[in-house]
C-alpha positions in Angstrom: 35.4 -13.2 40.8 34.6 -13.8 44.5 35.7 -17.0 46.1 34.5 -18.5 49.4 36.2 -20.6 52.1 34.6 -23.8 53.3 33.4 -22.0 56.4 31.8 -19.1 54.4 30.2 -21.6 52.1 28.8 -23.6 55.0 27.2 -20.5 56.5 25.6 -19.5 53.2 24.3 -23.0 52.6 23.1 -23.5 56.1 25.1 -26.6 56.8 28.2 -27.5 58.8 31.7 -27.0 57.4 32.2 -30.8 57.7 29.2 -31.3 55.4 30.7 -28.9 52.7 34.0 -30.8 53.0 32.3 -34.1 52.5 30.4 -32.7 49.5 33.7 -31.4 48.1 35.5 -34.8 48.7 32.6 -36.5 46.9 32.9 -34.2 43.9 29.5 -32.5 44.4 31.1 -29.0 44.6 34.4 -28.0 43.0 37.1 -26.5 45.2 40.6 -25.2 44.6 43.5 -24.5 47.1 44.8 -21.0 47.7 48.5 -20.2 48.4 47.9 -21.0 52.1 46.3 -24.4 51.3 42.8 -23.4 52.2 40.0 -24.8 50.0 38.1 -22.2 48.1 34.9 -22.4 46.0 34.4 -20.0 43.2 31.3 -17.8 43.5 29.4 -19.0 40.4 30.1 -22.7 41.3 28.7 -22.1 44.8 25.7 -20.2 43.4 24.8 -23.2 41.2 25.3 -25.6 44.0 23.2 -23.5 46.4 20.3 -23.7 44.0 20.7 -27.5 43.9 20.8 -27.7 47.7 17.8 -25.4 47.9 15.8 -27.6 45.7 16.1 -30.5 48.1 19.5 -31.9 47.1 21.2 -31.5 50.5 21.7 -35.2 51.0 22.4 -36.8 54.3 21.2 -34.3 56.9 17.9 -33.1 58.3 18.5 -29.4 58.5 16.7 -26.7 60.5 16.8 -23.2 59.2 16.0 -20.0 61.2 16.1 -16.4 60.3 16.9 -13.7 62.8 15.0 -10.4 62.2 13.9 -11.6 58.7 17.5 -11.5 57.4 18.4 -14.2 54.9 22.2 -14.3 54.2 22.9 -16.2 51.0 24.5 -16.1 47.6 23.3 -14.3 44.4 22.2 -17.0 41.9 20.7 -14.8 39.1 20.6 -11.1 38.1 18.4 -9.9 35.3 19.0 -6.3 34.2 16.5 -4.2 32.3 16.9 -0.6 31.2 15.6 0.8 34.6 14.6 -2.2 36.7 16.4 -5.4 37.8 15.5 -8.7 39.3 17.9 -10.4 41.8 17.6 -14.0 43.1 19.3 -15.1 46.3 19.6 -18.7 47.5 19.7 -18.6 51.4 19.8 -22.2 52.5 16.6 -23.8 51.3 15.0 -20.3 50.7 15.0 -18.7 47.2 14.3 -15.0 47.5 13.6 -12.7 44.5 13.8 -8.9 44.7 12.9 -6.3 42.2 15.0 -3.2 42.5 16.5 -0.5 40.3 19.3 -1.3 37.9 21.3 1.5 39.6 21.0 -0.2 43.0 22.2 -3.5 41.5 25.2 -1.7 40.0 26.0 0.3 43.2 25.9 -2.9 45.3 28.0 -4.8 42.8 25.5 -7.6 42.7 26.4 -10.5 40.3 26.1 -14.2 40.3 28.3 -15.7 43.0 28.5 -12.8 45.4 27.4 -12.9 49.0 24.3 -10.8 49.9 21.6 -10.7 52.5 18.0 -10.4 51.7 15.9 -8.6 54.3 12.2 -9.2 54.2 9.8 -6.6 55.5 6.1 -7.2 54.8 6.1 -7.8 51.0 9.4 -6.0 50.3 12.8 -7.6 50.0 15.8 -5.4 50.6 19.3 -6.6 49.7 22.5 -5.7 51.7 26.2 -6.6 50.9 28.6 -7.4 53.7 
């Protein structure tokens, strides 16, 4: 299972690292410490929290979001697999993006709830990249 540092989580949520630390201190998001003492957030916990934040639960900041070249870095919050097709949802700050792609592509990219991914929007298509 993928874990995220406070800095990585802040980038995915579109807020400052201090905001993520405050949320962790307030118990809004669960963290654990690694062997070096860094705070980590488990991928599924961050995915659930990203959905909450994206639905307007960000709290105490007025946030501005921008996207360079239609790229939306975020966290996978849902994966629905069919026999041939799949649906992947990504929460990128306040933006929820849904992409329909092949099951094979989802498996090759290793997409699952809690992993970092970037949705790229071109016209009416959403493409997904992994870092």
